[in-house]
N, C-alpha and C positions, 0 to 999 in steps of 0.2 A: 526384450519385451516390446510388443508393438504399442502404437499410440493409444488405441482404445483401451487396451488392458491397463496401461499405465495410468490413464486418467480415471479409470474406475477405482484405483487403489488410493489415490491422493484426494485431499479435500480442500485444497486452496489453490487459487490460480497461480501463485508463485511457486507451486510444486508441479504444475501441469507440464505435459509434454511440450505444449506450445511455448511456455515460458522458457523451458530448457533450450529449445531451438533458437529462440530470440537471444538468450544469453550466450550461446555458443558462438555467436557472431562477434562477441566482445571479449570472451575469456574462456578458459577450459571449464567444462562442466562434467561432473560424474553422475551417473544414474545408478545409485546403489541401494538395493533392498528397499525400494519405495521412497527414496529420498534423492532430491537433486542437491548436489553440492557444487556451489560456485567457487572457483579458485581464483584468488587475486594475487598477482605476483608482487612481492615486496620489493620496492625499488632498490636498485643497486645491489641486489642479492640474487642467488639462484633459487630462493625459497618462496613458498606460497602459503597463503592462509585461506582456509575453507570457510564457507558460510552456507548454512541450511536455513533459508527463510520460510517461516510458517509451515514447517514440516511436522511430522509425527513426533511424539515423545519417544526418544531413542531407548532401545533396550540394551542390555549388556551385549547381546549378539550383534546389534547394530554397531556398537562401539568397536567391537573386534573387527568387523568388516571395514569400517571406516579407518581404523588404524592402519590396516594393510594398504588401503587405497592412498592414505596420506603418505606413507613411506614411498609408494610408487610415484606419487606426485611431488615429492620433496616438500610436503606440507609440514609446517611446524605446529599446527593446531587447527581446530574446527570450531566455529561458533554456531550454536543452536538458538533459534527463537521459535519455539514450538507453537503451533496453532492450537493452543489449549489454554483453558482458564487456570487461574492461580491455584485453585483447589485440586487441579489434576497433576500437581507435582509428583514426580516419581522418586523412588530411592536412587535411581540412576542419576537424575538431575541433581539431587541433593549432594551427591558426591563430587560434583563438578564445580569449579570456581565460577563466580559471576563474571559476565563479560560486559563490554560497553554496549549499551542498547542502541540498536539501529532503528528498530520500530519503536513507536511510543508504547510504554508499558500498559496503557489502558486504551480501550476503544469503546465506541458506542455501537450497540447492536439494536437494530430497529426490527420489531416483529411485524412482518408484512402479512402474516396470516390473519391479522385482525381486519375487520371491515374498514372501509374508507371512513365511515362515520366515527368508529372507535379511534382510528389513527388521528383524526382531527381533534377529537375530544381530549386525547392524551397529550396533545401538543401544549407547549407553553403559550399563554395568550399572545405573547409577542410574535411567536411564529405564525399563528393564525392571522394576526393583524398584518404582518408583512406580506403574507400571501394575498390578502385582500388589496393591499396597496399596489402590488405588482399587477394584479388583474385590472385594477382601476386604471393603471397607466398602460394597459394593453400590451404588456410584455408577452412575447410569443416564445414558447418553448418547443423545440423539436429535436429529433435525432437527425444528425447531419454528418455523415461519414465522408463527405467530399474533401478533396485536397484543399479547396478554398477555405472551408470551415476549419480544417486543421491548421492552416497557416494563421488564421485569426486567433485560434487557441494559443499558438506559440507566441504571437505578438502580445496577447494579454498576459501570458505567463511571465514573460521576460520584461515587459514594460510596466506591468501593474502589480501583480500578486507578489512576486519575489522582492520587489523594491519596497512595497508597503509593509509586508510582514517580516522582512529581513531574514528570509529562510534560505537554507542551502538547497539548491536545485540542481538536478542533472542538466548537463549542457543540451543545447538544441539537437545535436546529432543523436544523443541518446533517445530523446522523445521521438525523433523522426524514425529511427530504427525500430523502436517499440511499436509505433503506430503502423508502419509498413508490415511488421511481422504479425500483429495481433488484430488489426482492424477487421470488423465485421464478424469476428469469431469470438474471442474473449473480450476484446475492447470495442466500446461503443462511444461515440462522441455526441454530446448533447450541447445545444447552444441556446442562449437567451438573447432575443433581439428586442431592441427598443428603438422605435422610429426607423426601422429597417436596418439597424446596425447591430452587429454582435457585440454585446457588452459583458457577457459571461459565457464560460464554456467549461464543461466537465468531461473527463474520460472516466467511463464506468466499466468495470470488469464484470462479466457475467460468467459464472462457473457453477455448473450443476444447478442447485436450487437456491443460490445466493447471488446477490449483487454486491459490488464493492465500490466505494467512492475513492477511486485511485488518485485522481488529480483534478484540481479545480483552479480556475483562473478568472479574474474579473477586472474590469476597467477601473481606473482611478476616478473617472467621472460617472455621473448618473447613479451614484450609490443610493439616492433617495427613492428610486423605483423598486428597490428590493428584489432585483432579478435573481440572485443566487438562491434565495429562499423558495421562490416559486419553482425554480428549476429543480431543486432537490426534491420538492414535493411531487412534481410531475414525473421525475425519475422513479420515485417510490411507487407511484401508480403504474408506471410502465413495467416495473419489476413484478408487481402483483399480476398484471396481465400476462407476463411471461411465465407465471407459475412459480415464481421465487417466494421463498418463505421468510428469508432474512435479508436485511440490508446492513452490511458492515460499513459504518461511516469512516473507518480506517484511521484511528488515532485520536487520542485525547490527551491534553496536557493542561493542568490547572493554570488559570490566569492568561492563557493564550486566546487571541481573538478567534482562531479557527475552532477552538473548543466551545467558546461561548455561542458561536453560530450553530454548532451541532446540537447544543443543549436545547435549542428551541423546538426540536422535533419529537421530544418525549421518548427517545430511545433509551435503552438500559445501558448504564455505564458498567463496563466489564473490565476487570483486571486480568491481564494475561499472565502466563506462567513465568515469563521473564527471559533473560538472556544468560546463556551458560556457555562456557568454553571447555573444549576438550583438548588439553595440551598434549602434543605428540613429542615435541622436543622441549623439555622443561626450561632449559637455559635460554634457547632462542625465543621461546614463548614469553618469558619474563622481559627480555629486551624489546620484543615487539610491543608489549603492553605499555612499557615506559615511553616508547616512541609514539604510540597511538595517543596516549594522554597528552603528550606535548603538542601533537598536531592539533587536537581538538581545542586546546587552550589557545593556541595561536589563531585558529579560525574564529573563536569567540572574540578575541581582541580585535581582529580585523573586520568583524561584522559591522 
C-alpha cells in the first residue's frame, strides 16, 4: 500500500505512514491491515513484543492476521491502545486481558470548531487571566522549525521539564530522530520568547483535521509570565486557521501538574478505551508481564 492510501485509512499520527518510517529507524515495524505494529526486542532473548499505539479497534480478522505476523516475528504478544473512547469497547477487546498502560487512560479534547470568543468564554478564569498576564509581559509566540529553536527545546526538556515533573522521557537521540523525520510535515515546533529568550517550547503534531499536543517543555525560571498558557492558546488559534476541528491535549492524570494546566482551557475530559494485550505465547507472555511490573516498580523507586 502506498503512503497516501495508508494515511487515508488511519486516523492518528502514531499510525501514519510517516510515523512508521520514523520508527523503522529504531525497531522492526509491521504494516498489517491498517495497523502499524512496533516490535520491541525483549532483552537477552530472541523474542519480541508488539505494540499498536492509537490504532483502530481490532476485529477478529485483525487478530488472526496479527497472530500470523507475530509467529513470523517471534512475537510473544501484542499490546493495543485503540484511538477510541471507552464506550467504543468491542467484544473483541473484552475478551483480551488488560495490559500496562503506556498512554494516559484519559485525555482532553478541545473543540476548535467553536468561535474564538466561545473558546475564551469556556476557559477557566485562571486560563484567561494567565493569557492576559503573558500578553502584559509581551511574551512572543511563533512557529519556529529551525535547528536552533529545536536545540533550545531539547535544553528546556532535559534541564527544566523532566527534572521539575520527574517524568520518564525519551533520550535526546529519540527526539532528534523524531524531529528530523517529521518536522514540517506532521511535527511543528512552537516557541515562547520572553525578553528575547526562548523560555517554553512545544512540538505539535498535525494530522488530517486534528492537532495534538505531543511534547512541551519550559524553563525553571520566569514562570510568573505564564508563557505556556499563551503558547497553547496561540497554537489552538493556529490550528483553527489550519482548518483543524479538534485539539487533543494528549493525556490527563488526576492530581498531576500537567493535567491541572490543561484543565484551564475548557476542553472536554475523555476516557479512552484502555490498554489490552493479545497473548501469542501464553507462558512467555506471563513471564513478560511479571518482568514488566518489576521494571516499573524499580523505576518508581529510583524516580
